[in-house]
C-alpha positions in Angstrom: 34.7 -33.4 -8.0 34.7 -32.8 -4.0 35.2 -28.5 -3.5 38.2 -28.0 -3.6 37.6 -24.5 -1.1 37.0 -26.7 1.6 39.2 -28.7 3.8 38.9 -32.6 4.0 39.4 -33.5 7.6 36.8 -32.3 10.2 38.8 -33.0 13.0 38.0 -30.9 16.2 40.1 -28.3 16.5 42.5 -28.1 19.4 41.7 -25.1 21.0 37.8 -26.3 21.9 37.3 -28.1 25.2 37.9 -31.8 25.1 35.3 -32.6 27.5 33.0 -35.9 26.5 30.2 -33.7 26.2 31.6 -30.7 23.9 32.8 -33.3 22.1 29.6 -34.8 21.0 27.5 -31.5 20.6 30.5 -30.7 18.2 30.0 -33.3 16.5 26.7 -33.1 16.3 26.8 -29.6 15.1 29.4 -29.6 12.5 27.4 -31.9 10.1 24.2 -33.7 9.2 20.8 -32.2 9.2 20.5 -30.9 13.0 22.2 -27.4 12.3 19.4 -26.7 9.4 16.8 -28.0 11.1 18.0 -25.7 14.1 18.4 -22.4 11.8 14.9 -23.4 10.2 13.2 -23.9 14.0 14.8 -20.7 14.7 13.7 -18.6 11.6 10.0 -19.5 12.3 10.0 -19.4 16.1 11.2 -15.9 16.2 8.7 -14.6 13.5 6.0 -16.6 14.4 4.4 -13.6 15.7 3.5 -12.0 12.7 1.0 -14.7 11.8 -1.8 -12.9 12.7 -0.9 -9.5 12.1 -2.9 -8.0 9.4 -1.8 -5.7 6.2 -0.2 -2.3 6.9 1.8 0.0 5.4 2.6 -0.3 1.0 0.4 -3.5 1.9 -2.9 -1.5 0.8 -1.1 -0.9 -1.8 0.5 -3.6 -3.0 -2.2 -6.1 -2.4 -5.4 -5.1 -0.8 -6.2 -2.0 -3.5 -4.0 -3.8 -6.3 -6.7 -5.1 -9.2 -3.8 -7.3 -10.6 -4.2 -9.8 -7.8 -7.6 -10.0 -8.6 -8.8 -13.2 -10.5 -11.1 -11.5 -13.0 -7.7 -9.7 -14.0 -5.9 -11.4 -16.9 -2.6 -13.1 -15.4 -0.2 -11.4 -18.7 -1.1 -7.9 -16.9 1.9 -8.9 -14.3 4.0 -8.9 -17.5 3.4 -5.1 -18.0 2.4 -3.7 -14.6 4.3 -2.5 -11.9 4.6 -3.8 -8.3 1.5 -1.7 -7.3 -0.9 -2.4 -11.0 0.1 0.5 -12.5 1.6 -0.2 -16.1 5.1 0.4 -16.7 4.9 2.7 -19.6 2.9 4.8 -17.3 4.9 8.4 -16.6 4.0 7.9 -13.2 4.6 4.4 -13.0 7.2 3.1 -9.8 9.2 0.9 -12.3 8.8 -1.9 -9.7 9.3 -4.5 -11.8 8.6 -7.9 -9.5 6.0 -9.9 -11.4 6.9 -13.1 -9.6 6.3 -11.4 -6.0 2.9 -10.3 -7.4 2.5 -13.7 -8.5 2.8 -14.6 -5.3 0.4 -12.5 -4.0 -2.2 -13.4 -6.6 -2.3 -17.3 -5.3 -2.6 -15.9 -1.5 -5.4 -14.0 -2.9 -7.0 -16.9 -4.3 -6.9 -19.0 -1.0 -8.1 -16.1 1.9 -8.7 -13.4 -1.0 -7.9 -10.4 2.0 -10.2 -11.0 4.8 -7.4 -12.3 6.8 -3.1 -11.8 6.0 -2.5 -15.2 7.7 -1.6 -17.1 4.5 0.5 -13.6 3.7 2.4 -13.9 6.3 3.0 -17.8 6.5 4.7 -17.4 3.3 7.1 -14.9 4.4 7.9 -16.4 7.4 8.4 -19.8 5.8 10.6 -18.0 2.8 13.0 -16.5 5.5 13.1 -20.1 7.2 14.0 -21.2 4.0 16.5 -18.2 2.9 18.6 -19.0 6.7 19.1 -22.5 6.0 20.3 -22.2 2.4 22.2 -19.0 3.5 24.1 -21.6 6.3 24.6 -23.8 3.2 26.5 -21.2 1.8 28.1 -20.5 5.0 29.6 -24.2 5.1 30.7 -23.9 1.3 32.8 -20.8 1.8 34.2 -21.2 5.7 36.7 -23.7 6.2 35.5 -27.5 6.2 36.5 -27.5 10.6 34.3 -27.9 12.7 35.2 -25.0 14.2 34.8 -23.1 10.4 30.8 -24.9 11.0 30.5 -23.3 14.7 31.2 -20.0 12.7 29.1 -21.0 10.1 25.9 -21.4 12.5 26.7 -18.3 14.4 26.6 -16.4 11.5 23.3 -17.7 10.1 21.7 -17.6 13.6 23.0 -13.6 13.8 21.1 -13.4 10.3 18.2 -15.1 11.4 17.2 -13.1 14.1 18.9 -9.9 13.4 15.5 -7.1 14.1 16.8 -5.6 10.6 14.9 -7.7 8.9 11.6 -7.4 10.1 10.4 -4.9 7.8 11.4 -7.5 5.1 9.6 -10.1 6.7 6.8 -8.8 9.1 5.6 -6.3 6.5 4.4 -8.3 3.6 5.6 -6.7 0.5 9.3 -7.2 1.6 8.6 -10.7 0.4 10.4 -9.0 -3.0 13.0 -8.8 -1.0 13.3 -12.5 1.2 12.3 -14.0 -2.2 14.8 -12.4 -4.0 17.5 -13.4 -1.4 16.4 -16.9 -1.8 16.9 -16.8 -5.4 20.1 -15.1 -4.9 21.8 -17.6 -2.5 20.3 -20.5 -5.0 22.1 -18.4 -7.8 25.1 -18.4 -6.4 25.4 -22.0 -5.4 24.3 -22.9 -8.6 27.1 -21.1 -10.1 29.7 -22.6 -7.4 28.5 -26.1 -8.7 28.9 -24.9 -12.3 32.6 -23.7 -12.0 33.5 -26.5 -10.1 32.2 -28.8 -12.6 33.6 -27.3 -15.5 37.0 -27.5 -14.1 36.3 -31.1 -13.9 35.3 -30.8 -17.9 31.8 -32.3 -17.3 30.0 -31.0 -19.8 26.3 -32.6 -19.3 26.7 -31.7 -15.7 28.4 -27.9 -16.9 25.0 -27.3 -18.9 22.7 -28.3 -16.1 24.2 -25.6 -13.7 24.5 -23.1 -16.1 20.8 -23.6 -17.2 20.2 -23.4 -13.2 22.0 -20.3 -12.6 20.2 -18.4 -15.6 16.7 -19.4 -14.2 18.1 -18.4 -10.7 19.2 -15.5 -11.3 16.2 -14.6 -13.7 13.8 -15.6 -10.8 15.8 -13.2 -8.5 15.6 -10.4 -10.7 11.2 -10.8 -10.9 11.0 -11.0 -7.4 13.1 -7.8 -6.9 15.8 -5.9 -9.3 18.3 -6.2 -7.0 18.6 -10.2 -7.5 20.3 -9.1 -10.7 23.4 -8.0 -8.5 24.2 -11.7 -8.0 26.2 -12.2 -11.4 28.3 -9.3 -10.4 29.3 -11.4 -6.7 29.3 -14.8 -8.7 31.8 -13.3 -11.2 34.3 -11.5 -9.0 34.4 -14.7 -6.3 35.5 -16.8 -9.6 37.8 -14.4 -10.2 39.3 -13.5 -7.4 38.6 -16.5 -5.0 38.0 -19.4 -7.2 40.6 -18.6 -9.8 42.4 -16.3 -7.3 43.7 -14.1 -9.6 45.3 -11.0 -7.9 44.0 -8.0 -9.0 47.5 -6.7 -10.0 47.7 -9.7 -12.3 43.6 -8.9 -13.5 44.6 -9.3 -17.2 45.6 -13.1 -17.0 41.7 -13.7 -16.6 42.2 -14.2 -20.2 44.8 -16.8 -20.5 42.1 -19.0 -18.4 39.9 -20.6 -21.3 37.0 -21.8 -18.8 37.1 -18.6 -17.0 36.7 -16.6 -20.0 34.1 -18.8 -21.0 32.3 -18.6 -17.6 32.4 -14.7 -17.3 31.3 -14.6 -20.6 28.2 -16.8 -20.0 27.1 -14.5 -16.6 27.9 -11.4 -18.9 25.3 -12.6 -21.6 23.2 -13.6 -18.8 23.6 -9.8 -17.4 23.1 -8.3 -20.4 19.6 -9.9 -21.5 18.1 -9.2 -18.2 19.3 -6.1 -18.5 17.8 -5.4 -22.1 14.4 -7.1 -21.1 14.6 -4.8 -18.0 14.8 -1.8 -20.0 12.5 -3.0 -22.5 9.7 -3.3 -20.2 10.7 -0.1 -18.2 9.9 1.8 -21.6 13.5 3.6 -21.5 13.1 6.3 -19.1 13.5 6.0 -15.6 11.1 6.3 -12.4 10.3 10.1 -11.4 10.4 10.6 -7.4 8.5 12.9 -5.1 11.1 15.4 -3.5 10.1 14.7 0.1 10.9 10.7 -0.7 14.5 11.6 -1.1 15.5 15.2 -0.3 19.4 15.0 -1.2 18.7 13.9 -4.3 17.1 17.3 -5.3 19.2 19.3 -3.2 21.0 21.9 -5.6 24.1 21.8 -3.4 26.7 19.5 -5.1 28.4 19.0 -2.0 25.5 18.4 0.0 24.6 15.8 -2.1 27.9 14.2 -2.1 28.3 14.7 1.9 24.8 12.9 2.4 24.8 10.2 0.1 28.6 9.0 1.1 27.1 9.3 4.1 24.5 7.1 4.1 26.6 3.8 3.9 28.0 4.1 7.1 24.4 4.9 8.5 23.2 1.3 6.9 26.2 -0.2 8.9 25.2 1.4 12.4 21.5 -0.1 11.7 23.1 -3.4 11.1 25.5 -3.0 14.5 23.1 -1.2 16.5 19.3 -2.1 15.5 17.9 -0.1 18.2 15.9 2.9 16.2 14.2 1.3 13.2 11.3 3.1 11.0 8.7 1.9 8.6 10.1 5.2 6.7 12.9 7.2 6.5 11.7 10.3 4.0 10.5 13.3 4.7 14.1 14.7 6.4 14.5 11.8 8.9 17.8 12.2 7.7 19.1 15.6 7.9 21.1 16.7 5.0 24.8 16.9 5.3 25.5 20.6 4.4 29.3 21.1 5.3 32.6 19.3 5.7 32.6 20.3 9.9 29.2 18.6 10.4 30.2 15.9 13.2 28.8 12.6 11.2 31.7 13.1 8.2 33.7 11.6 10.8 31.4 8.4 10.7 31.7 8.4 7.2 35.3 8.2 7.3 36.1 5.4 9.6 33.1 3.5 7.7 35.7 3.8 4.2 38.7 3.2 6.1 37.0 0.2 7.7 35.7 -1.2 4.3 39.3 -0.5 2.9 41.2 -2.4 5.0 39.7 -5.1 4.9 39.2 -5.3 1.5 42.2 -5.1 1.2 43.2 -8.1 3.9 40.7 -10.2 1.9 42.7 -9.4 -1.6 46.0 -9.9 0.0 47.3 -13.6 -1.0 47.3 -14.7 2.3 43.1 -13.6 2.3 42.9 -15.9 -1.0 44.2 -18.7 1.1 42.9 -17.9 4.4 39.3 -18.1 4.0 36.9 -17.2 0.6 34.4 -16.6 3.1 35.2 -13.3 3.8 36.2 -12.0 0.1 32.6 -13.0 -0.6 31.0 -11.2 2.4 32.3 -8.1 1.3 31.2 -8.7 -2.3 27.4 -9.8 -0.9 27.8 -6.6 1.5 29.1 -4.1 -1.3 27.7 -5.1 -4.5 24.0 -5.8 -3.7 23.7 -2.4 -1.7 24.9 -0.4 -4.7 21.8 -0.1 -6.5 19.9 0.9 -3.3 23.1 3.7 -2.0 22.0 6.4 -4.5 25.8 6.9 -5.5 25.1 6.2 -9.1 21.8 7.1 -9.6 18.7 8.4 -7.3 16.2 6.2 -6.2 13.1 7.0 -4.2 14.3 6.6 -0.3 17.6 7.8 1.6 17.2 4.5 3.7 15.3 1.7 3.9 16.0 -1.4 6.2 14.5 -4.3 3.7 17.2 -3.5 1.3 19.9 -4.3 4.0 18.4 -8.7 3.8 20.9 -9.7 1.4 23.6 -7.2 2.5 23.7 -8.3 5.6 24.5 -11.5 4.6 28.0 -10.3 4.3 28.0 -8.2 7.9 26.6 -11.6 9.6 29.8 -13.8 8.2 31.9 -10.8 9.3 31.3 -11.0 12.6 31.0 -14.4 12.8 34.7 -14.4 11.6 35.7 -12.3 14.1 34.0 -13.5 17.2 36.1 -17.1 16.1 39.5 -15.6 15.5 38.9 -13.7 19.2 38.1 -17.1 20.6 40.6 -19.3 19.2 43.1 -16.5 20.4 42.5 -16.2 23.7 43.9 -19.3 25.9 41.9 -19.1 29.2 38.8 -21.7 29.7 37.2 -18.8 31.4 37.7 -16.1 28.6 36.3 -18.6 26.1 33.5 -18.8 28.0 32.4 -15.8 28.6 32.8 -15.4 24.5 30.7 -17.9 24.6 28.2 -16.4 26.3 28.4 -13.3 25.3 27.5 -14.6 21.9 24.8 -16.3 23.2 23.7 -13.3 24.9 23.8 -11.3 21.5 22.1 -13.9 19.8 19.3 -13.6 22.6 19.0 -9.8 22.5 18.7 -9.6 19.0 15.6 -12.3 18.9 14.1 -9.7 22.2 14.5 -7.1 19.7 13.0 -8.7 16.5 9.7 -9.9 18.6 9.0 -6.6 20.2 10.0 -4.8 16.5 7.4 -7.6 14.9 4.7 -6.5 17.3 5.4 -2.6 15.9 4.4 -4.1 12.7 1.1 -6.0 13.7 -1.5 -3.6 12.9 -1.3 -0.4 11.0 -1.8 2.1 14.4 1.3 0.1 16.1 3.6 0.4 13.4 2.7 4.2 12.8 3.1 5.0 16.7 6.8 3.3 16.6 7.5 5.9 13.6 6.9 9.1 15.8 10.0 9.4 17.0 11.9 9.0 14.0 10.1 10.7 11.3 7.2 12.8 12.9 5.5 14.1 9.8 4.6 10.7 8.0 4.1 8.9 11.3 1.5 11.2 12.6 -0.2 11.5 9.2 -0.2 8.0 8.8 -1.7 7.4 12.1 -4.3 9.7 11.7 -5.6 7.7 8.6 -5.5 4.6 11.0 -7.4 6.3 13.7 -10.2 7.2 10.6 -10.5 3.8 9.7 -11.5 3.0 13.2 -14.1 5.7 13.6 -11.4 8.2 16.3 -12.7 11.2 13.8 -11.2 13.8 16.9 -8.1 11.7 17.3 -7.4 11.8 13.3 -8.3 15.0 13.6 -5.3 15.8 16.2 -2.8 13.3 14.2 -3.1 15.4 11.0 -2.5 18.8 12.9 0.6 17.0 14.3 1.4 16.1 11.1 1.5 19.4 9.7 3.0 20.9 12.6 6.4 19.1 11.7 5.6 19.8 7.9 3.1 22.1 6.8 3.1 21.4 3.1 2.0 17.8 2.9 -1.1 18.1 0.7 -2.0 14.2 1.9 -2.5 15.5 5.3 -4.2 18.4 4.6 -6.5 16.9 2.6 -7.4 14.0 4.8 -8.2 16.7 7.8 -10.7 18.1 5.1 -12.5 14.8 4.9 -12.6 14.6 8.2 -14.1 17.7 8.8 -16.7 17.3 5.7 -17.2 14.7 7.6 -18.7 16.5 10.7 -20.2 18.8 8.2 -17.9 21.7 9.1 -17.4 22.9 5.4 -15.7 26.1 6.1 -12.6 24.3 7.3 -13.0 21.4 4.6 -12.9 23.6 2.2 -9.7 25.7 3.6 -7.7 22.6 4.2 -8.8 21.1 0.5 -6.8 24.5 -1.0 -4.2 24.0 1.0 -3.9 20.6 -0.3 -4.2 21.3 -3.8 -1.4 24.2 -3.7 1.2 22.1 -2.5 -0.4 19.3 -4.7 -2.3 21.1 -7.7 -2.5 17.9 -9.9 -4.5 16.1 -7.0 -8.0 15.3 -8.6 -9.8 14.0 -5.6 -9.5 17.2 -3.9 -10.7 19.6 -6.3 -13.4 16.7 -6.3 -14.5 17.1 -2.6 -13.9 20.8 -2.8 -16.4 21.0 -5.3 -18.7 18.9 -3.5 -18.2 21.3 -0.3 -19.1 24.4 -2.2 -22.3 22.9 -3.5 -23.1 22.3 0.0 -22.2 25.8 0.8 -24.5 26.9 -2.0 -22.0 28.3 -4.0 -22.9 26.2 -7.3 -21.1 28.9 -9.6 -17.2 27.8 -7.4 -18.0 24.4 -7.6 -18.1 24.1 -11.3 -15.6 26.3 -11.3 -13.3 23.7 -9.7 -14.7 20.8 -11.4 -14.1 22.0 -14.7 -10.5 22.8 -13.5 -10.3 18.9 -12.0 -11.6 17.4 -15.4 -8.4 18.8 -17.5 -5.8 17.7 -14.7 -3.4 14.9 -16.9 -2.3 12.0 -15.0 1.7 12.6 -16.6 3.4 11.3 -13.7 1.5 10.5 -11.0 1.8 7.5 -8.8 -1.6 6.3 -9.1 -3.2 6.9 -12.4 -5.8 4.3 -11.6 -7.5 6.5 -8.8 -6.9 9.9 -10.3 -9.4 8.4 -13.3 -11.5 7.3 -10.6 -11.4 11.0 -9.7 -11.6 12.7 -12.7 -14.8 11.1 -13.5 -16.2 11.6 -10.6 -15.7 15.2 -11.3 -17.8 15.3 -14.6 -20.6 13.0 -12.6 -20.6 15.8 -10.0 -20.4 19.1 -12.9 -23.3 16.9 -14.8 -25.5 17.0 -11.4 -24.9 20.6 -10.8 -26.0 21.7 -14.8 -28.9 19.0 -14.3 -30.2 21.0 -11.1 -29.8 24.3 -13.1 -32.1 22.9 -15.7 -28.8 23.1 -18.4 -30.2 19.5 -19.6 -28.0 19.7 -22.7 -24.7 20.8 -20.9 -25.5 18.1 -18.7 -25.5 15.4 -21.3 -22.8 16.2 -22.9 -20.9 16.1 -19.6 -22.5 13.2 -18.2 -21.4 11.0 -22.0 -18.1 12.1 -20.9 -18.0 10.7 -17.6 -18.7 7.3 -19.1 -16.0 7.8 -21.9 -13.2 8.7 -19.3 -14.3 6.0 -16.5 -11.7 3.9 -16.2 -12.2 0.0 -15.1 -14.2 -1.2 -12.2 -16.2 2.3 -12.1 -19.8 2.7 -10.9 -21.4 3.8 -13.5 -25.0 2.8 -12.3 -24.9 6.4 -10.9 -23.7 8.4 -14.5 -26.5 6.2 -16.5 -29.0 6.5 -14.2 -28.9 10.5 -14.6 -28.0 10.3 -18.1 -31.8 8.7 -18.0 -32.9 11.5 -15.8 -31.5 14.1 -18.6 -33.0 12.4 -21.2 -36.7 12.5 -19.8 -36.2 16.2 -19.0 -35.2 16.6 -22.7 -38.5 14.3 -24.0 -35.9 11.5 -25.2 -38.2 8.6 -23.6 -36.7 6.2 -25.5 -33.3 7.2 -24.3 -34.4 7.8 -21.0 -35.3 4.5 -21.0 -32.8 2.6 -22.1 -30.2 4.4 -19.2 -32.8 3.4 -17.0 -32.3 -0.1 -17.6 -28.6 -0.2 -18.3 -28.2 1.3 -14.4 -30.2 -1.4 -12.9 -28.3 -4.2 -14.9 -25.1 -2.7 -13.6 -26.5 -2.9 -10.3 -30.1 -4.0 -9.9 -30.2 -2.4 -6.1 -29.5 0.7 -6.9 -32.0 2.8 -5.1 -31.7 6.1 -7.1 -32.1 4.0 -10.3 -35.1 2.2 -9.0 -37.0 5.3 -8.0 -36.3 7.3 -10.9 -36.9 4.2 -13.3 -40.3 3.5 -11.6 -40.9 7.3 -11.7 -40.1 7.6 -15.1 -42.7 4.6 -16.0 -45.5 6.3 -13.6 -45.2 9.7 -15.4 -46.2 7.6 -18.3 -49.2 6.3 -17.3 -47.6 3.2 -16.8 -48.3 2.1 -13.7 -48.6 -1.7 -13.6 -45.3 -1.5 -15.1 -43.7 1.2 -12.6 -44.9 -1.7 -9.2 -43.5 -4.2 -11.1 -40.0 -2.1 -10.8 -40.9 -1.6 -7.2 -41.7 -5.3 -6.5 -38.5 -6.3 -8.2 -36.3 -4.5 -5.1 -34.7 -6.9 -2.7 -36.6 -7.6 0.5 -35.8 -4.9 3.1 -34.7 -1.9 0.9 -37.0 0.6 3.1 -36.3 3.4 0.6 -37.8 2.0 -2.3 -40.9 -0.2 -0.2 -41.6 4.1 0.6 -41.7 5.3 -3.0 -43.9 2.0 -3.6 -46.2 3.5 -1.2 -46.5 6.7 -2.6 -47.0 5.3 -6.4 -50.3 3.8 -4.8 -51.3 6.8 -2.7 -51.2 8.5 -6.2 -54.3 5.8 -7.2 -57.3 6.1 -6.4 -58.7 3.1 -3.9 -55.1 2.4 -3.4 -54.3 4.7 -0.8 -55.0 3.1 2.5 -52.7 0.2 0.9 -50.1 2.7 0.0 -49.9 3.8 3.5 -49.9 1.3 5.2 -46.5 0.2 2.5 -44.9 3.2 4.2 -45.5 3.2 7.0 -43.5 -0.1 7.3 -41.2 1.7 5.7 -40.7 4.2 8.2 -40.9 1.5 11.3 -37.7 0.0 9.2 -36.0 3.4 9.2 -36.6 5.4 6.3 -38.1 8.6 7.3 -37.1 11.6 5.2 -39.2 14.9 5.6 -40.5 14.3 1.2 -42.0 11.0 1.9 -43.2 11.8 5.6 -44.9 14.5 3.9 -46.4 12.1 1.0 -47.7 10.2 3.7 -49.4 13.3 4.8 -50.9 13.9 1.9 -51.8 10.4 1.7 -53.9 10.7 4.6 -55.2 13.8 3.4 -56.7 12.4 0.8 -58.3 9.8 1.9 -59.8 12.0 5.1 -58.0 10.6 7.9 -56.8 14.0 9.2 -55.8 13.0 13.0 -52.7 11.1 10.8 -52.5 13.3 8.1 -51.7 15.8 11.2 -49.7 13.6 13.1 -47.0 13.0 9.9 -46.8 16.5 9.1 -45.7 17.4 12.9 -43.6 14.9 12.6 -42.0 16.5 9.1 -42.0 19.8 10.5 -40.0 18.6 13.9 -37.6 17.1 11.6 -37.2 19.5 9.4 -39.1 23.4 9.7 -40.1 24.5 6.6 -42.8 26.5 5.8 -44.7 24.7 2.9 -45.0 22.0 5.8 -46.4 24.8 8.6 -48.8 25.7 5.6 -50.2 22.2 4.7 -50.3 21.1 7.9 -51.9 24.4 8.6 -54.7 23.4 5.9 -55.0 19.8 7.1 -56.2 21.7 10.4 -58.5 24.1 8.0 -60.2 21.4 6.7 -60.6 18.9 10.3 -62.5 22.9 11.2 -59.9 23.0 13.9 -59.1 26.9 12.7 -57.0 28.0 16.0 -54.6 25.5 15.5 -54.6 26.0 11.3 -53.7 29.4 12.0 -50.8 28.9 14.6 -49.7 26.8 11.8 -50.1 29.2 9.1 -48.2 32.2 11.1 -45.4 29.1 11.6 -45.1 29.1 7.9 -44.9 33.4 7.4 -42.0 33.1 10.7 -40.0 31.5 8.7 -41.0 32.9 5.3 -42.9 36.2 5.0 -42.7 36.0 1.3 -45.2 32.5 1.5 -48.2 33.8 -1.1 -49.7 30.1 0.0 -49.8 30.7 4.1 -51.0 34.2 3.0 -53.8 33.2 0.7 -54.6 30.3 3.3 -54.2 32.4 6.7 -57.2 34.9 4.2 -59.8 31.6 3.8 -59.4 31.2 7.5 -60.5 34.7 8.2 -63.5 34.3 6.0 -64.6 31.1 7.0 -64.5 32.6 10.8 -66.6 35.8 9.8 -68.7 33.0 7.8 
């Protein structure tokens, strides 16, 4: 049965130009595939400069660090984890259930992993192109079936295609959730449109087919992003108000139409099922958000919350009307709260609701029903999908987000296009019409240019964060600092962190990252202060406790380090957004605490702590270090069997783990199993200079193999392994082999690298043995200058005096 909402006639409206060329162009664009080809090409073309972009902002957590994308992770995890890879039942989960979107990322990962963003961005751009072409089809269904109506549909679609508000959804990879949901949203509406007409035609088989398609499309839309389920509300209201044309004043007539009751019941059944499913996987509790994400939600004033949240829809409309000021993030007070009735922005709020009321009244009038259902549909799509993100019914984790306007902007674009078409039809002079047409083209070109330019902001992290400084300076400077640090610009990163903190001093992440930067530059006192600030503003930040403990160790304050680390391991993960990273940090706290206890010969306590580290370690944690230190601890306690088992376990987890290779070989050597120790060293991959050097030390301790050992150690040093301990070991090897000149040379190198009384005492002893008493005395006195209490230096100096007296 033909679609009754479209006119059968496709005659060119008399108001259009009657030139031969315009008639030909109008006819070409009023039907066939050409409009769809144009829209698809424009959509791809305006976003093609995103194909070479990388992973920015939320892409890191959703894609690069999301373990659910790994081939080794069970596919079933997608059904139980949120968009970011956190279990939905966890108290800190974002509760964003989008398994279909994550699955699409997983397919991209199978193609290129995260070495390149090309395949990811290509899918986003192709999805946007598909949405635009399907949107054109929907517009042509809803708007009058004249050439004039088709031009309006094409204009609305091109406005949607090139609008800059969509850059976050298309250029940002996590925006695929919005784009993919929009595709199935439109598909679900088209299927329901066909379903309603097939029921009217009493075609039972066709009717069931379209209903199944509605169920599938709606489910897919919701599994891409939660907002997709709102298509059911759009379909239901469109069916009642546009398809059946039941006025609101006579809404009870719904129950007199059997087919309508069946369709509405079928929609409600789908909606109830999907909502129950969603609530079941969410665990029945809403997500928790930081106060900085949505300041108004945490404000104590009812008036402030009311004025701010009622104002936000008008601000979203402003971004659609004037997409000049765009930002990757609008949290942390980027949108100032409205605290008083006298705030001038309330005028903007009032105008918005007056305009919405006028449009609604006109579209719901009898004349509105008969003229075009497209306007009614545009209002439904403009409002219903936006409601979940409006904060009007329940709070969400953001104040403003451009990507959530992807679907609502479809309604906005139809309203603008219809308004321009009606203005065009009311003017009589051809020159005025030419100006209107030129104005429409200029608008499209301007929006396209803005989109192209905005895409460049999303090319890499630094560009994106610099673009956000005018609108959200605290968040932008903090994220920019992270980007600069990743590029190796430590000083630039520190300056950016300080800029961020000057705008918002309670940012725990910025304090923490500043501490990391200072720690990397060995400014331990400043790093400790930054970590303390981070902990003050977020006491549950386990990684700040971990690094503070490490800094205290560097400051030789093991008692304070132990105190901090013992507190760290007691921090629960309740309510944390990233429990996996928290578990990693807590396990590292156990590990570092065990190292402190082991260094202080508290081996039994260390043993218990290392075992707790094993018990608390999350999947993917590198446990080879824990097993290695467990081996050393068991060795110190005299449990040789357990020690060897843990050394072997460490190497089974990572065969080239240098500390375990060296520790296990030393353990075997201490057990007089020299051949086995040498085999361990020889099992190391080639090019590992540290292992090679310790292999040389092993040989230097064996009679008759000192020259071989010294040669191996010299080769290791030439490959960059030149620590003080190994230089001293090589010097001692030469000493025992009576090669005094080379022994003196290596001790001098060690003393130059790190002056110490023991190194100068040994250097003096070699001079002494070689008969160079003057240099021997100088070396002993340098040792005493560094450590006046050095008994070895004193004794050797006394022996030297006796030797000279003899």
